[in-house]
C-alpha positions as MATLAB code, in Angstrom:
seq = 'MPVNQQQGSRSNNLVVPQATVALQQMKYEIAQELGIPIAQDGYYGNYTSRDMGSIGGYITKRLVQMAEQQLAGRTR';
ca = [
      14.298   15.309   12.327;
      13.350   11.789   13.790;
      16.025    9.460   14.421;
      15.075    7.050   11.681;
      15.177    9.515    8.963;
      18.906   10.733    9.977;
      20.095    7.064    9.737;
      18.334    6.527    6.379;
      16.217    3.509    7.586;
      12.734    3.133    6.599;
       9.964    3.165    9.184;
       7.276    1.410    6.875;
       8.350   -2.092    7.649;
       5.633   -4.719    7.308;
       4.566   -6.217   10.804;
       3.779   -9.440    9.042;
       6.472  -10.003    6.325;
       4.326  -12.728    4.647;
       1.792   -9.997    3.673;
       4.161   -8.837    0.987;
       2.548  -10.845   -1.743;
      -1.049   -9.874   -0.634;
      -0.158   -6.141   -0.712;
       1.541   -6.413   -4.141;
      -1.512   -8.101   -5.547;
      -3.739   -5.549   -3.997;
      -1.510   -2.774   -5.466;
      -1.997   -4.116   -8.949;
      -5.756   -4.762   -8.475;
      -6.271   -1.049   -7.387;
      -4.048    0.357  -10.279;
      -5.955   -1.506  -12.551;
      -9.329   -0.302  -11.263;
      -7.836    3.375  -11.347;
      -6.610    2.854  -14.905;
      -3.058    3.197  -14.029;
      -0.636    0.867  -15.503;
       2.073   -0.598  -13.398;
       5.554   -0.911  -14.700;
       6.548   -4.526  -15.163;
      10.317   -3.764  -14.631;
       9.676   -2.160  -11.199;
      10.603    1.428  -12.243;
       8.124    4.085  -11.161;
       9.953    7.158  -12.172;
       7.648    7.818  -15.042;
       4.700    8.027  -12.899;
       3.190   11.131  -11.262;
       3.072   11.575   -7.551;
      -0.729   12.074   -7.682;
      -1.006    8.488   -9.528;
       1.100    6.728   -6.995;
      -0.478    8.573   -3.929;
      -3.980    7.534   -5.354;
      -2.941    3.929   -5.275;
      -1.440    4.198   -1.878;
      -4.587    5.923   -0.639;
      -6.850    3.370   -2.004;
      -4.742    0.610   -0.438;
      -5.078    2.328    2.979;
      -8.735    2.658    2.513;
      -9.251   -0.892    1.564;
      -6.991   -2.053    4.464;
      -9.122    0.079    6.924;
     -12.311   -1.472    5.685;
     -11.088   -4.938    5.951;
     -10.003   -4.255    9.574;
     -13.311   -2.764   10.270;
     -15.209   -5.802    8.959;
     -12.874   -8.123   11.070;
     -13.636   -5.876   14.280;
     -17.254   -5.876   13.601;
     -17.372   -9.741   13.410;
     -15.636  -10.010   16.633;
     -18.030   -7.908   18.527;
     -21.057   -9.893   17.713;
];
């Protein structure tokens, strides 16, 4: 078991903490596109793992696309 799991710390810390607001906005946009209502109270216990995984997967896909576009712009 990795050390960070034994200590209970999280390994998914943001490299740029100021990105929190942008990531939250992206989460809401993607959930809306997928037709998944986001809880306003912040409790996600009523949602399926599949739905939450879909949102996370689409966030990752979109972030990769954005990075690829930025890299493509730098190589020209």
